[in-house]
N, CA and C atoms as a LAMMPS dump frame, in Angstrom:
ITEM: TIMESTEP
0
ITEM: NUMBER OF ATOMS
390
ITEM: BOX BOUNDS ff ff ff
-5.0000000000000000e+02 5.0000000000000000e+02
-5.0000000000000000e+02 5.0000000000000000e+02
-5.0000000000000000e+02 5.0000000000000000e+02
ITEM: ATOMS id mol type element x y z
1 1 1 N 428.032 449.52 369.388
2 1 2 C 427.61 450.727 368.704
3 1 3 C 427.584 451.838 369.728
4 2 1 N 427.675 453.06 369.274
5 2 2 C 427.674 454.167 370.22
6 2 3 C 427.045 455.412 369.605
7 3 1 N 426.666 456.323 370.505
8 3 2 C 426.133 457.617 370.095
9 3 3 C 426.366 458.586 371.242
10 4 1 N 426.566 459.837 370.912
11 4 2 C 426.782 460.839 371.953
12 4 3 C 426.79 462.229 371.375
13 5 1 N 427.11 463.184 372.215
14 5 2 C 427.152 464.573 371.795
15 5 3 C 425.869 465.316 372.072
16 6 1 N 424.9 464.636 372.615
17 6 2 C 423.618 465.25 372.943
18 6 3 C 422.563 464.186 373.132
19 7 1 N 421.56 464.515 373.938
20 7 2 C 420.492 463.571 374.252
21 7 3 C 419.75 463.09 372.998
22 8 1 N 419.597 463.96 372.006
23 8 2 C 418.888 463.582 370.773
24 8 3 C 419.561 462.386 370.112
25 9 1 N 420.885 462.314 370.175
26 9 2 C 421.632 461.239 369.528
27 9 3 C 421.654 459.962 370.365
28 10 1 N 421.793 460.101 371.669
29 10 2 C 422.034 458.925 372.508
30 10 3 C 420.796 458.305 373.147
31 11 1 N 419.713 459.058 373.327
32 11 2 C 418.566 458.534 374.076
33 11 3 C 417.934 457.304 373.42
34 12 1 N 417.974 457.205 372.106
35 12 2 C 417.337 456.067 371.443
36 12 3 C 418.093 454.758 371.676
37 13 1 N 419.349 454.837 372.115
38 13 2 C 420.084 453.607 372.434
39 13 3 C 419.379 452.815 373.527
40 14 1 N 418.626 453.496 374.38
41 14 2 C 417.92 452.807 375.466
42 14 3 C 416.778 451.934 374.953
43 15 1 N 416.393 452.081 373.679
44 15 2 C 415.371 451.208 373.089
45 15 3 C 415.882 449.772 372.964
46 16 1 N 417.196 449.616 372.877
47 16 2 C 417.782 448.305 372.611
48 16 3 C 417.871 447.453 373.868
49 17 1 N 417.476 446.203 373.725
50 17 2 C 417.524 445.237 374.818
51 17 3 C 418.375 444.047 374.386
52 18 1 N 418.923 443.36 375.359
53 18 2 C 419.726 442.173 375.074
54 18 3 C 418.909 441.192 374.237
55 19 1 N 419.506 440.703 373.16
56 19 2 C 418.83 439.776 372.256
57 19 3 C 418.237 440.419 371.024
58 20 1 N 418.105 441.749 371.01
59 20 2 C 417.568 442.438 369.831
60 20 3 C 418.55 442.312 368.667
61 21 1 N 418.02 442.116 367.474
62 21 2 C 418.854 442.128 366.272
63 21 3 C 418.892 443.55 365.741
64 22 1 N 420.084 443.987 365.353
65 22 2 C 420.228 445.333 364.799
66 22 3 C 420.864 445.249 363.419
67 23 1 N 420.466 446.154 362.57
68 23 2 C 421.032 446.311 361.23
69 23 3 C 421.608 447.721 361.2
70 24 1 N 422.903 447.837 360.949
71 24 2 C 423.585 449.124 361.085
72 24 3 C 423.763 449.798 359.727
73 25 1 N 423.244 451.019 359.642
74 25 2 C 423.297 451.822 358.43
75 25 3 C 424.053 453.114 358.723
76 26 1 N 425.059 453.395 357.949
77 26 2 C 425.742 454.681 358.036
78 26 3 C 425.054 455.607 357.024
79 27 1 N 424.427 456.703 357.501
80 27 2 C 423.723 457.589 356.571
81 27 3 C 424.605 458.024 355.4
82 28 1 N 424.021 458.024 354.225
83 28 2 C 424.665 458.417 352.968
84 28 3 C 425.795 457.468 352.556
85 29 1 N 425.936 456.335 353.246
86 29 2 C 426.989 455.369 352.933
87 29 3 C 426.391 453.996 352.661
88 30 1 N 425.59 453.483 353.597
89 30 2 C 424.943 452.197 353.414
90 30 3 C 425.023 451.324 354.648
91 31 1 N 424.504 450.113 354.509
92 31 2 C 424.481 449.152 355.61
93 31 3 C 425.828 448.453 355.712
94 32 1 N 426.325 448.372 356.954
95 32 2 C 427.66 447.816 357.184
96 32 3 C 427.67 446.639 358.152
97 33 1 N 426.521 446.282 358.713
98 33 2 C 426.547 445.145 359.626
99 33 3 C 425.203 444.781 360.193
100 34 1 N 425.188 443.548 360.72
101 34 2 C 424.035 443.031 361.452
102 34 3 C 424.589 442.299 362.667
103 35 1 N 423.917 442.478 363.789
104 35 2 C 424.375 441.838 365.01
105 35 3 C 423.256 441.686 366.003
106 36 1 N 423.61 441.121 367.164
107 36 2 C 422.654 440.901 368.243
108 36 3 C 423.145 441.652 369.476
109 37 1 N 422.281 442.451 370.061
110 37 2 C 422.616 443.223 371.249
111 37 3 C 422.941 442.265 372.392
112 38 1 N 424.076 442.514 373.054
113 38 2 C 424.487 441.631 374.145
114 38 3 C 424.439 442.3 375.517
115 39 1 N 424.189 443.602 375.569
116 39 2 C 424.112 444.3 376.848
117 39 3 C 423.367 445.613 376.659
118 40 1 N 422.812 446.136 377.741
119 40 2 C 422.067 447.396 377.675
120 40 3 C 423.034 448.575 377.595
121 41 1 N 422.501 449.72 377.275
122 41 2 C 423.299 450.937 377.105
123 41 3 C 424.012 451.324 378.405
124 42 1 N 425.238 451.838 378.247
125 42 2 C 425.998 452.358 379.39
126 42 3 C 426.902 453.48 378.898
127 43 1 N 427.283 454.394 379.799
128 43 2 C 428.22 455.441 379.399
129 43 3 C 429.541 454.804 378.948
130 44 1 N 430.159 455.366 377.936
131 44 2 C 431.43 454.817 377.431
132 44 3 C 432.459 454.703 378.548
133 45 1 N 432.496 455.68 379.434
134 45 2 C 433.484 455.679 380.512
135 45 3 C 433.257 454.554 381.522
136 46 1 N 432.059 453.949 381.501
137 46 2 C 431.741 452.865 382.429
138 46 3 C 431.532 451.538 381.712
139 47 1 N 431.983 451.444 380.471
140 47 2 C 431.8 450.232 379.686
141 47 3 C 433.061 449.373 379.765
142 48 1 N 432.847 448.096 380.045
143 48 2 C 433.941 447.128 380.16
144 48 3 C 433.758 446.025 379.139
145 49 1 N 434.895 445.481 378.688
146 49 2 C 434.894 444.374 377.739
147 49 3 C 435.724 443.225 378.302
148 50 1 N 435.219 442.004 378.144
149 50 2 C 435.972 440.822 378.539
150 50 3 C 436.815 440.397 377.347
151 51 1 N 438.124 440.533 377.482
152 51 2 C 439.077 440.253 376.415
153 51 3 C 439.961 439.082 376.816
154 52 1 N 440.668 438.483 375.87
155 52 2 C 441.545 437.346 376.201
156 52 3 C 442.553 437.648 377.316
157 53 1 N 442.976 438.91 377.425
158 53 2 C 443.943 439.268 378.469
159 53 3 C 443.276 439.907 379.691
160 54 1 N 441.969 439.704 379.854
161 54 2 C 441.264 440.176 381.039
162 54 3 C 440.196 441.21 380.742
163 55 1 N 439.507 441.607 381.79
164 55 2 C 438.44 442.596 381.682
165 55 3 C 439.054 443.991 381.631
166 56 1 N 438.633 444.777 380.623
167 56 2 C 439.21 446.115 380.467
168 56 3 C 438.118 447.148 380.265
169 57 1 N 438.355 448.31 380.882
170 57 2 C 437.487 449.452 380.678
171 57 3 C 437.741 449.98 379.277
172 58 1 N 436.727 450.532 378.659
173 58 2 C 436.86 451.062 377.304
174 58 3 C 437.994 452.081 377.204
175 59 1 N 438.262 452.804 378.283
176 59 2 C 439.342 453.796 378.289
177 59 3 C 440.72 453.148 378.118
178 60 1 N 440.829 451.872 378.452
179 60 2 C 442.111 451.176 378.358
180 60 3 C 442.392 450.636 376.959
181 61 1 N 441.431 450.719 376.076
182 61 2 C 441.567 450.154 374.737
183 61 3 C 442.163 451.172 373.764
184 62 1 N 442.809 450.664 372.741
185 62 2 C 443.336 451.51 371.681
186 62 3 C 442.203 451.753 370.686
187 63 1 N 441.653 452.951 370.699
188 63 2 C 440.484 453.273 369.891
189 63 3 C 440.822 454.322 368.832
190 64 1 N 440.105 454.28 367.715
191 64 2 C 440.317 455.265 366.657
192 64 3 C 439.581 456.563 366.929
193 65 1 N 438.427 456.487 367.597
194 65 2 C 437.624 457.668 367.861
195 65 3 C 437.852 458.222 369.253
196 66 1 N 437.318 459.408 369.489
197 66 2 C 437.397 460.033 370.801
198 66 3 C 436.039 459.862 371.476
199 67 1 N 435.935 458.862 372.363
200 67 2 C 434.668 458.54 372.998
201 67 3 C 434.512 459.172 374.379
202 68 1 N 435.493 459.943 374.816
203 68 2 C 435.47 460.475 376.171
204 68 3 C 435.585 461.996 376.193
205 69 1 N 435.157 462.645 375.119
206 69 2 C 435.285 464.096 374.971
207 69 3 C 434.397 464.861 375.942
208 70 1 N 433.336 464.231 376.44
209 70 2 C 432.396 464.957 377.291
210 70 3 C 431.88 464.059 378.413
211 71 1 N 432.768 463.243 378.988
212 71 2 C 432.308 462.287 379.986
213 71 3 C 431.807 462.929 381.276
214 72 1 N 432.159 464.192 381.53
215 72 2 C 431.704 464.877 382.737
216 72 3 C 430.293 465.461 382.59
217 73 1 N 429.762 465.432 381.386
218 73 2 C 428.423 465.951 381.122
219 73 3 C 427.546 464.798 380.64
220 74 1 N 426.705 464.225 381.523
221 74 2 C 425.894 463.056 381.148
222 74 3 C 425.034 463.258 379.902
223 75 1 N 424.593 464.496 379.652
224 75 2 C 423.754 464.711 378.471
225 75 3 C 424.567 464.625 377.177
226 76 1 N 425.802 465.071 377.196
227 76 2 C 426.619 465.083 375.988
228 76 3 C 427.593 463.911 375.884
229 77 1 N 427.656 463.088 376.914
230 77 2 C 428.594 461.961 376.942
231 77 3 C 428.279 460.938 375.853
232 78 1 N 429.269 460.127 375.529
233 78 2 C 429.104 459.024 374.579
234 78 3 C 428.536 457.827 375.332
235 79 1 N 427.588 457.123 374.698
236 79 2 C 426.966 455.937 375.285
237 79 3 C 427.18 454.752 374.347
238 80 1 N 427.284 453.562 374.933
239 80 2 C 427.649 452.359 374.186
240 80 3 C 426.636 451.244 374.428
241 81 1 N 426.352 450.485 373.38
242 81 2 C 425.585 449.249 373.473
243 81 3 C 426.478 448.164 372.871
244 82 1 N 426.751 447.122 373.654
245 82 2 C 427.6 446.025 373.162
246 82 3 C 426.806 445.141 372.209
247 83 1 N 427.497 444.665 371.163
248 83 2 C 426.869 443.87 370.118
249 83 3 C 427.76 442.679 369.774
250 84 1 N 427.137 441.53 369.577
251 84 2 C 427.829 440.375 369.005
252 84 3 C 427.522 440.417 367.503
253 85 1 N 428.545 440.621 366.702
254 85 2 C 428.335 440.813 365.266
255 85 3 C 428.129 439.487 364.554
256 86 1 N 427.117 439.452 363.695
257 86 2 C 426.832 438.306 362.841
258 86 3 C 427.555 438.479 361.511
259 87 1 N 427.527 439.717 361.009
260 87 2 C 428.169 440.048 359.732
261 87 3 C 428.52 441.526 359.734
262 88 1 N 429.742 441.84 359.323
263 88 2 C 430.149 443.231 359.136
264 88 3 C 430.919 443.339 357.827
265 89 1 N 430.889 444.522 357.241
266 89 2 C 431.67 444.806 356.04
267 89 3 C 432.365 446.15 356.239
268 90 1 N 433.429 446.358 355.513
269 90 2 C 434.129 447.641 355.537
270 90 3 C 433.227 448.723 354.943
271 91 1 N 433.455 449.95 355.331
272 91 2 C 432.653 451.068 354.833
273 91 3 C 432.637 451.115 353.31
274 92 1 N 433.777 450.818 352.691
275 92 2 C 433.831 450.861 351.225
276 92 3 C 432.986 449.755 350.58
277 93 1 N 432.561 448.757 351.379
278 93 2 C 431.707 447.667 350.886
279 93 3 C 430.265 447.808 351.369
280 94 1 N 429.925 448.967 351.942
281 94 2 C 428.577 449.195 352.467
282 94 3 C 427.545 448.944 351.377
283 95 1 N 426.396 448.422 351.791
284 95 2 C 425.326 448.103 350.845
285 95 3 C 424.294 449.221 350.871
286 96 1 N 424.117 449.822 349.708
287 96 2 C 423.159 450.931 349.551
288 96 3 C 422.458 450.739 348.223
289 97 1 N 421.146 450.61 348.284
290 97 2 C 420.378 450.399 347.056
291 97 3 C 419.134 451.279 347.057
292 98 1 N 418.645 451.58 345.879
293 98 2 C 417.398 452.317 345.746
294 98 3 C 416.289 451.513 346.405
295 99 1 N 415.487 452.192 347.215
296 99 2 C 414.375 451.534 347.892
297 99 3 C 414.69 451.074 349.303
298 100 1 N 415.952 451.182 349.719
299 100 2 C 416.331 450.796 351.084
300 100 3 C 415.78 451.792 352.096
301 101 1 N 415.481 451.287 353.276
302 101 2 C 415.032 452.113 354.387
303 101 3 C 416.204 452.919 354.931
304 102 1 N 415.964 454.162 355.272
305 102 2 C 416.984 455.001 355.885
306 102 3 C 416.367 455.9 356.931
307 103 1 N 417.144 456.215 357.971
308 103 2 C 416.656 457.046 359.06
309 103 3 C 417.856 457.688 359.734
310 104 1 N 417.73 458.929 360.17
311 104 2 C 418.847 459.642 360.779
312 104 3 C 419.001 459.389 362.278
313 105 1 N 418.035 458.735 362.915
314 105 2 C 418.134 458.467 364.348
315 105 3 C 419.186 457.39 364.61
316 106 1 N 419.759 457.41 365.802
317 106 2 C 420.743 456.394 366.173
318 106 3 C 420.103 455.013 366.226
319 107 1 N 418.861 454.936 366.704
320 107 2 C 418.1 453.682 366.763
321 107 3 C 416.664 453.992 366.389
322 108 1 N 416.057 453.106 365.622
323 108 2 C 414.635 453.229 365.32
324 108 3 C 414.041 451.836 365.197
325 109 1 N 412.738 451.744 365.325
326 109 2 C 412.02 450.474 365.18
327 109 3 C 411.043 450.641 364.009
328 110 1 N 411.542 450.465 362.798
329 110 2 C 410.715 450.738 361.62
330 110 3 C 409.613 449.703 361.379
331 111 1 N 408.518 450.18 360.812
332 111 2 C 407.416 449.314 360.395
333 111 3 C 407.092 449.551 358.914
334 112 1 N 407.852 450.413 358.292
335 112 2 C 407.668 450.78 356.89
336 112 3 C 407.917 449.575 355.981
337 113 1 N 407.192 449.517 354.848
338 113 2 C 407.395 448.432 353.878
339 113 3 C 408.833 448.397 353.359
340 114 1 N 409.461 449.563 353.277
341 114 2 C 410.849 449.622 352.83
342 114 3 C 411.755 448.844 353.779
343 115 1 N 411.376 448.792 355.061
344 115 2 C 412.198 448.083 356.041
345 115 3 C 412.226 446.585 355.73
346 116 1 N 411.066 445.993 355.474
347 116 2 C 411.019 444.556 355.147
348 116 3 C 411.844 444.264 353.9
349 117 1 N 411.701 445.116 352.884
350 117 2 C 412.477 444.952 351.66
351 117 3 C 413.975 445.006 351.967
352 118 1 N 414.388 445.986 352.783
353 118 2 C 415.801 446.166 353.123
354 118 3 C 416.354 444.948 353.84
355 119 1 N 415.637 444.471 354.861
356 119 2 C 416.106 443.323 355.637
357 119 3 C 416.195 442.069 354.759
358 120 1 N 415.179 441.819 353.967
359 120 2 C 415.197 440.629 353.106
360 120 3 C 416.347 440.69 352.098
361 121 1 N 416.593 441.858 351.559
362 121 2 C 417.687 442.025 350.59
363 121 3 C 419.049 441.818 351.258
364 122 1 N 419.239 442.393 352.443
365 122 2 C 420.507 442.23 353.163
366 122 3 C 420.725 440.776 353.572
367 123 1 N 419.663 440.106 354.013
368 123 2 C 419.778 438.678 354.368
369 123 3 C 420.283 437.88 353.165
370 124 1 N 419.743 438.19 351.999
371 124 2 C 420.155 437.474 350.79
372 124 3 C 421.608 437.793 350.429
373 125 1 N 421.941 439.073 350.421
374 125 2 C 423.312 439.477 350.045
375 125 3 C 424.372 438.943 351.019
376 126 1 N 424.043 438.908 352.313
377 126 2 C 424.997 438.517 353.344
378 126 3 C 424.822 437.067 353.803
379 127 1 N 423.889 436.358 353.156
380 127 2 C 423.628 434.965 353.506
381 127 3 C 423.314 434.802 354.997
382 128 1 N 422.377 435.609 355.476
383 128 2 C 421.968 435.583 356.883
384 128 3 C 420.741 434.669 357.011
385 129 1 N 420.838 433.689 357.883
386 129 2 C 419.724 432.766 358.162
387 129 3 C 418.985 433.229 359.392
388 130 1 N 417.742 432.855 359.521
389 130 2 C 416.94 433.21 360.726
390 130 3 C 417.514 432.535 361.945
């Protein structure tokens, strides 16, 4: 997962620690995945992935987005947290229901009753076991 373009967007990525479970919600679209954090936050320009053909910097990958638009400015740079995905769906299959928890921050640690409802519902829909 990634966030950038300003400290307001990217600073919350530092809340995530290896082993944390995340549920990914695209605002106004719905939930598209659940995974487990596998590494702490790092600048996109300094992020490496171990692939079948060797270790590669994110810059060497064929990407759809522009993650290096502001790499010379640490405040506006893109930041990445690596995730091992448990379940993902295409955007057109995103799950959005009345009563689901929603938040505009890149990362949050909700305690709202809506959060428990959302997680339990997604676990059921996606057949996610503890």
